[in-house]
Each structure stands twice: as C-alpha cells, then as structure tokens.
C-alpha positions in Angstrom: -14.7 -28.7 -3.5 -17.7 -31.4 -3.4 -21.1 -30.6 -4.5 -22.9 -28.8 -7.2 -22.9 -24.3 -6.8 -25.1 -22.9 -9.3 -25.4 -18.8 -9.5 -28.3 -18.2 -11.4 -29.4 -14.8 -12.9 -25.9 -13.5 -13.2 -24.6 -11.3 -16.4 -21.5 -13.0 -17.1 -18.6 -11.1 -18.7 -15.7 -13.7 -19.9 -13.2 -12.5 -22.3 -11.8 -15.7 -22.9 -14.6 -16.4 -24.9 -15.6 -12.6 -25.9 -18.7 -13.6 -23.7 -20.9 -10.8 -22.0 -24.6 -12.0 -21.0 -27.0 -13.1 -18.2 -26.9 -16.7 -17.5 -26.1 -18.8 -15.0 -22.7 -20.3 -13.7 -23.1 -24.3 -12.6 -19.6 -25.5 -10.2 -19.4 -28.7 -10.1 -16.6 -30.7 -7.8 -14.9 -27.0 -8.2 -14.6 -27.1 -11.8 -17.2 -25.0 -14.1 -19.7 -27.2 -15.8 -21.2 -24.2 -17.6 -21.4 -20.9 -17.7 -23.7 -18.7 -19.9 -27.4 -18.4 -21.2 -28.0 -21.4 -21.9 -27.9 -23.0 -18.5 -30.0 -20.1 -17.3 -33.8 -22.6 -17.0 -31.6 -25.8 -15.8 -33.1 -27.2 -13.0 -30.7 -27.7 -10.0 -29.8 -31.3 -9.1 -31.0 -32.1 -5.4 -28.7 -31.0 -3.0 -27.5 -28.0 -4.8 -26.5 -24.9 -3.4 -28.4 -21.9 -5.4 -27.7 -18.8 -5.1 -29.4 -15.7 -6.9 -27.2 -13.3 -8.5 -29.6 -10.6 -10.1 -27.8 -7.3 -10.1 -24.5 -9.2 -9.8 -21.6 -9.3 -12.5 -20.0 -12.4 -12.6 -16.1 -12.7 -14.2 -12.9 -14.6 -13.9 -11.5 -14.7 -10.6 -8.7 -11.8 -11.0 -4.9 -12.4 -11.6 -2.9 -9.8 -10.1 1.1 -10.4 -11.9 2.9 -8.0 -9.3 2.5 -8.5 -5.7 5.5 -7.7 -3.2 5.0 -10.1 0.5 7.0 -9.7 3.1 7.3 -13.7 3.9 10.0 -14.4 4.6 12.3 -11.6 6.4 9.4 -8.9 6.5 6.6 -10.6 7.9 5.2 -7.8 10.0 4.3 -5.9 6.9 2.8 -9.1 4.7 2.6 -12.9 5.2 1.8 -15.2 2.3 -1.2 -15.5 4.2 -2.4 -11.7 4.7 -1.7 -11.0 1.0 -3.7 -13.9 0.3 -7.2 -12.8 2.6 -6.6 -9.1 1.5 -6.4 -10.6 -2.5 -9.5 -12.4 -2.0 -11.2 -9.2 -0.5 -10.5 -7.7 -3.8 -11.5 -10.3 -5.9 -8.5 -11.6 -6.9 -8.1 -15.2 -6.7 -4.4 -15.5 -8.1 -1.3 -13.3 -8.2 2.4 -13.5 -8.9 4.5 -13.3 -5.7 7.6 -11.1 -6.4 10.9 -12.7 -5.3 12.6 -9.4 -3.4 12.3 -11.3 -0.2 15.1 -11.8 2.5 16.5 -14.2 1.6 15.7 -13.3 -2.0 13.9 -16.0 -3.7 16.8 -17.5 -6.3 16.7 -21.1 -5.6 14.5 -24.4 -5.1 14.1 -24.0 -1.5 12.8 -21.2 -1.5 10.5 -21.4 -4.4 9.4 -24.4 -2.7 8.7 -23.1 0.3 6.9 -20.4 -1.1 4.8 -23.0 -2.9 4.3 -25.1 0.4 3.2 -21.9 2.5 0.4 -21.1 0.0 -0.6 -24.5 -0.1 -1.0 -24.6 3.8 -2.5 -21.0 4.6 -3.4 -19.2 1.4 -7.0 -18.8 0.7 -6.1 -18.0 -3.0 -3.6 -19.3 -5.6 -0.2 -18.0 -4.8 2.6 -18.4 -7.8 6.1 -17.0 -7.0 8.5 -15.7 -9.6 12.1 -16.4 -9.2 15.0 -13.8 -9.4 16.9 -13.3 -12.5 19.9 -13.0 -10.8 21.6 -14.6 -7.5 20.7 -12.2 -4.5 19.1 -9.7 -7.2 22.6 -8.0 -7.4 22.3 -8.0 -11.5 25.9 -10.0 -11.5 25.4 -13.9 -11.9 21.7 -15.5 -13.6 20.2 -17.8 -11.5 19.6 -21.2 -12.1 16.4 -20.8 -14.4 15.4 -24.5 -15.8 15.7 -25.8 -12.3 13.9 -23.0 -10.4 11.6 -23.5 -13.6 10.6 -27.1 -13.1 10.0 -26.2 -8.9 7.2 -23.9 -10.1 8.8 -20.7 -10.8 6.0 -18.6 -13.5 8.3 -15.9 -14.1 12.0 -14.2 -13.1 12.3 -10.9 -11.9 14.9 -8.6 -10.8 12.1 -6.9 -8.3 12.5 -3.5 -7.6 15.9 -3.2 -8.4 17.1 -2.4 -11.8 19.5 -4.5 -14.0 21.9 -2.4 -15.3 24.3 -4.9 -17.1 23.3 -5.2 -20.7 25.0 -8.7 -21.2 23.6 -10.7 -18.3 20.3 -9.5 -19.9 21.4 -11.1 -22.8 22.3 -14.2 -21.7 19.4 -14.7 -19.3 16.7 -13.8 -22.3 18.8 -16.3 -24.6 19.1 -19.1 -21.9 15.0 -18.8 -20.8 13.9 -18.5 -24.7 15.0 -22.0 -24.8 12.8 -23.0 -21.8 9.9 -20.4 -22.6 10.3 -19.0 -19.6 9.1 -15.5 -19.2 11.8 -12.6 -18.0 9.8 -9.5 -16.5 11.4 -6.2 -15.6 10.7 -2.8 -14.2 12.7 -0.3 -16.6 14.1 2.0 -14.5 17.6 3.5 -15.0 19.3 3.6 -11.7 21.1 6.7 -11.7 18.4 8.8 -13.6 15.8 7.5 -11.7 17.1 8.1 -8.4 14.7 10.8 -7.9 11.7 11.4 -5.5 8.8 12.2 -7.9 7.6 13.3 -11.6 10.3 15.5 -13.2 8.2 18.8 -13.9 7.4 22.1 -12.5 5.2 20.6 -9.2 8.7 18.7 -8.0 10.3 22.1 -8.6 7.3 24.0 -6.5 8.3 21.1 -4.2 11.5 21.2 -3.9 12.1 17.7 -4.8 14.5 16.1 -7.0 12.4 14.4 -10.4 12.5 10.9 -12.0 12.3 12.0 -16.0 10.6 9.7 -18.4 13.8 9.0 -19.7 14.8 6.5 -16.7 11.9 4.5 -18.4 12.0 4.6 -21.7 15.7 4.4 -22.2 15.9 1.1 -20.1 13.1 -0.4 -21.4 14.4 0.4 -25.2 17.3 -1.9 -24.5 15.0 -4.2 -22.9 13.1 -4.2 -25.8 16.2 -4.5 -28.1 18.0 -7.5 -26.2 14.3 -9.1 -26.5 14.7 -8.7 -30.2 17.9 -10.1 -30.7 17.5 -13.2 -28.5 14.1 -13.8 -29.3 13.1 -14.2 -25.6 9.8 -13.4 -24.2 10.0 -10.3 -22.4 7.5 -8.6 -20.1 7.6 -4.8 -19.4 6.3 -5.4 -15.9 5.5 -1.0 -15.2 5.5 1.3 -17.6 3.9 4.8 -16.9 4.4 7.2 -20.0 2.6 7.2 -23.2 6.2 6.6 -25.2 6.9 3.5 -23.1 3.7 2.1 -24.7 4.6 3.1 -27.9 7.9 1.6 -27.6 6.3 -1.6 -26.9 3.8 -1.2 -29.8 6.7 -0.8 -32.5 8.8 -3.8 -31.1 5.7 -6.2 -30.9 5.1 -4.7 -34.2 8.9 -5.5 -35.6 8.4 -9.1 -34.1 9.7 -9.2 -30.5 7.7 -11.1 -28.1 6.6 -8.7 -25.8 4.0 -7.4 -23.3 3.3 -4.8 -20.8 1.9 -3.7 -17.6 0.7 -0.6 -16.2 -0.2 0.0 -12.0 -3.9 1.0 -11.7 -2.3 3.9 -9.4 -1.2 5.0 -13.0 -4.3 4.7 -14.5 -5.8 6.6 -11.6 -4.0 8.7 -9.8 -1.5 11.5 -11.0 1.0 14.0 -9.5 -1.1 16.3 -8.1 -2.6 13.4 -5.7 0.9 14.2 -3.6 -0.1 17.2 -2.6 1.7 18.3 0.7 4.4 15.6 0.5 2.0 12.9 1.2 4.3 9.8 1.1 1.4 7.6 0.4 2.1 8.4 -2.8 5.3 8.3 -3.2 5.6 5.0 -5.5 7.4 3.3 -8.3 7.1 4.2 -10.9 6.2 7.9 -10.1 2.8 9.1 -10.6 2.8 11.3 -14.2 1.5 14.1 -15.3 -2.7 14.0 -15.7 -2.0 14.0 -19.7 0.1 11.1 -18.9 -2.4 9.2 -16.8 -5.0 10.0 -19.6 -2.4 8.6 -22.5 -2.1 5.1 -20.8 -5.5 5.1 -20.1 -6.0 5.5 -23.8 -3.3 3.2 -24.9 -4.7 0.2 -22.4 -8.2 0.5 -24.3 -6.4 0.0 -27.8 -4.5 -3.3 -26.2 -1.1 -1.8 -26.2 -0.9 -2.2 -22.9 -1.3 -6.0 -21.9 -2.6 -5.8 -18.5 -3.4 -3.6 -15.0 -1.0 -5.1 -11.9 -2.2 -3.3 -8.2 1.9 -2.9 -7.5 0.8 -4.4 -3.4 4.1 -3.5 -2.2 3.3 -3.6 1.9 5.3 -0.6 4.0 4.4 0.4 7.8 4.9 3.2 9.5 8.8 3.2 9.7 9.2 3.5 6.1 6.6 5.7 4.9 6.2 8.1 7.9 9.1 10.1 6.9 10.1 13.0 5.3 9.0 12.8 1.7 12.4 11.9 0.0 13.2 9.7 2.4 10.4 7.3 2.2 9.8 4.2 1.2 8.2 3.7 -2.7 4.9 1.4 -2.7 1.2 1.3 -1.7 -1.0 -2.1 -1.3 -3.2 -2.8 -3.9 -5.2 -5.6 -3.9 -7.8 -5.0 -2.1 -8.2 -1.5 -4.2 -7.4 -2.7 -7.7 -10.9 -3.6 -8.5 -12.6 -0.7 -7.4 -9.8 1.5 -9.0 -10.3 -0.1 -12.1 -13.9 0.4 -12.1 -13.3 4.2 -11.7 -12.0 4.0 -15.9 -15.5 1.9 -16.3 -17.9 4.5 -14.8 -16.2 7.4 -16.4 -16.6 5.6 -20.2 -13.3 5.4 -20.7 -12.6 1.8 -21.0 -15.1 -1.0 -21.2 -16.1 -3.6 -18.4 -15.0 -6.1 -21.2 -11.0 -4.9 -21.5 -10.9 -4.3 -17.7 -11.8 -7.9 -16.6 -9.4 -8.9 -19.8 -6.2 -7.0 -18.5 -7.4 -7.7 -14.8 -7.7 -12.1 -15.5 -7.8 -13.5 -18.8 -5.1 -12.0 -20.2 -2.2 -12.2 -17.2 -3.3 -15.6 -17.3 -1.8 -16.2 -20.7 0.9 -13.8 -20.3 2.4 -16.5 -17.3 0.9 -19.7 -18.3 -1.6 -19.7 -15.2 -4.7 -22.3 -15.3 -7.3 -19.2 -14.7 -8.9 -16.0 -16.5 -11.6 -17.8 -17.9 -15.2 -19.3 -17.5 -15.2 -22.1 -20.0 -16.6 -25.3 -19.1 -13.8 -27.2 -17.8 -12.1 -24.6 -16.1 -10.8 -24.3 -12.8 -14.2 -22.1 -10.9 -12.5 -19.5 -9.7 -14.6 -17.0 -10.0 -15.3 -13.2 -8.6 -19.1 -11.8 -8.3 -18.9 -7.6 -8.3 -21.8 -5.5 -7.6 -20.6 -2.7 -10.3 -22.5 0.3 -8.4 -21.8 -1.2 -4.8 -20.6 2.7 -3.1 -17.9 2.1 -0.1 -15.5 4.3 1.6 -11.6 2.9 1.7 -11.6 3.1 5.6 -7.7 2.5 6.7 -8.8 -0.1 10.0 -10.8 -2.3 7.2 -8.6 -3.2 5.1 -7.1 -7.0 5.5 -3.7 -6.2 4.4 -1.4 -6.3 7.5 0.3 -3.0 6.0 -1.8 -0.2 5.5 0.1 2.4 3.0 -2.8 3.0 0.5 -2.9 5.8 -1.6 -6.9 5.6 -1.6 -7.2 6.1 2.2 -10.8 8.2 2.4 -11.6 7.4 -1.3 -15.0 6.9 -1.8 -15.3 4.1 -4.6 -18.7 2.6 -6.7 -18.0 -1.0 -7.6 -16.8 -3.8 -5.2 -15.9 -8.0 -5.0 -18.6 -9.1 -3.1 -18.0 -12.7 -3.2 -14.8 -14.5 -4.3 -14.5 -18.2 -5.3 -11.4 -20.7 -5.4 -12.0 -24.1 -7.3 -15.6 -23.7 -6.6 -15.5 -22.7 -2.6 -16.4 -19.8 -1.5 -13.2 -17.6 0.1 -14.8 -14.4 0.6 -18.0 -12.9 1.1 -19.0 -9.0 1.4 
C-alpha cells in the first residue's frame, strides 16, 4: 500500500511496548512510521490521508490463533475468503487456520493451497496450521520439517484428541529440533464423550456430562511429555482453573508451555444452554459460573496466555438437531472483540491485558509478523469504539454460517475500522 495515512488524536494501546497514550499513527507504504504522542503534532505531507480518530482506540490488529474453516471440502459452511471478511469485521487482521478440512492439511500441497488461496482471496493474513498426524488419525506423524518450510506455523490435531502418548513424544522430540509449536486441545475421547459440563444442570436436563477430568488428565500428560522432550507445547483450549494451574506449574518447572482459552468460556456458562439451545454446545463445554470467573482471573494474572474465538462454522444440518446429536462449535470471529470488551466494561480485565491476549501474545507464541505498532512493523491496525452499542443480528453476520451463541446479544464496543498492511479492509 503506497502513500501516507495518519490516524490522529487516537488513544494508542500497544502491549508490545507497554504503551497507552493519546497520539497519532503514521502509516507510510503499508508500514508503521510512527505511533505515539510524539507524532501528534507533526504536519501531514501533501497527499496524505488524515483521519481524526478522537474518541477511538487504536490497537495492533487482533490475532486469532484458532479458526476452523470449511475450505477445502465444506465451502458451504465457510471459505477462506468469507472467514477473512468475518475476521476483518471483528478487527482480526491475522488468524491461524486449523488443519481439519477435507482433505486434511497434512501435506505440502495443501499448505501451499491454503497460502495461495489466502493470497488471492483473503483480505486478512491467513496462516495454516498443519496436521500433527496423517489424516488426524493419531498414528503416524506428518512431515513436520517440510510442512514448516512450506509455511505451516503450528501443528495441531484439530478437533480430534491424540491418545497415543508415544506418538506425542516422538512428535514433540522431532518438533523441538525445528522450533515448531505443537498445539493440542486436551480431551480424553472416552471421558469426554458427553454433551455438556458434568454436574447438576446436566442431570436436570437429562444429558450426559463431560467432567473436568476429561480435560485435566490429558493435559497433565501433555505437560509431562513437553517437559520430558523439551518441546514447545501449546494447550489450545482449556476451560477449568485446574488446567490453568497445571500449565502454570509446568512453566515454573521449566517446561516451554503456553495456553489459550476460548472467549466463550470467559463470557458464558452452562446456564446459557437453557432449554437445549444447540448453539451453546461447544468444545470445550461451557462450565460453571465459578469456573468461568476463575478463568477470567487466571487470564488477568497472565497464567492463561491468549484468548481465541474457536471459530467453528456449522450449518442447520449439524446444529438444528436434538442437543446430544448436534455438532459442537460456534462462529466467533466477528464477536471475539466485543465479547472480550464485556470483561473490560465489568472491570475484570484491563484493556491492555485483553489486547495483549488477543494480539501481541499470540503473535509471539506462533512467530507471526503481527501484534505490534512499533515503527517499522507492518501496519495491521484495528480501530475500536469501546462504547459503541450494537445488537448481534443473525442476518447481518458476515460469516457464511450463523451458529453464534451471541445471537441477539447486546454489546458495547466493536471494531469500527480494520487496516491490513496500511490498507483499509473494513469500515463500519
């Protein structure tokens, strides 16, 4: 993007520099030239585009580290292009795409397909995660070295648990030599074969429950193997405070481990399921209100590293079913930021920590060129009106699928403009 754009009189929050001040952001040829109070009174060069952003907040473009996309194989649910448009509408400038497509992203050709499709059709940055095991079957590891060279930024087993501990040890030992990130969503396929959180509410609804141990037991195993091998491990979705504590303990012992929580588990609880509302059937399941609040506190203390949308588009054929038969998952790219701002408005998490967890920290974990507004960085910027009221209307969502747990929710705050490499890709 050639030319100069100046966003002036804006509150700048940049966790990469621990910066929170009013100033200007100068974007020149798609790169941040200056960002801060020092740029506030500089004159604009001839031909520059100047935008007065008084009352708005500018942050590094959000980075969503867990996004499921239907393409290839289920384009009716979501394409790379439609996911990118939904991301831009939510202030997300980069996302990591999960490998559980059809066919599975487990070879170089498919990594290259994702990257080429993203270059040609996506308005935000799309980074592929490759499969940890061939076909996600959990038996044979993929060609991690070649896939890394092709552009895979992480290795994940998608929605499928990895039960074979020996396979995981081999994968993590091999990945260690390449500096690759191994990402897993811990879930025991036997204990975790239920419909919702195990407890009194599940009993009242007559639904089979998923106990906390279905997450904690495989997570403890993963953390031990990470320590054993010295590999880099990311707990992709945790939902209970015992898991956050386990990650914290492993880190204190020297293991290279990080963790993520879905925005759903930070802002919703099992009571939202109500009378079998399948848009609230999620993975991990929504837990108790005590669990939810404990996870918010763990995030605030930095024990949980990042927040993800866990965007998982489903259609009427997979959601408009009896609760036990419905697929898990919800879309979330467009509501990630606004839902997170609920935590800020409630006084539970600072704006600096929220942006760190949704931009700077995920970029650091996965080695992405994102998450900062420092001079010289690519100009991925999100402008936010933190008090803008809006209603989540199903028909106005950009995603091809509409399975949002926030349907008809009232939010305060949203992205009003999104820039990728200095180019405006979304304006409210």
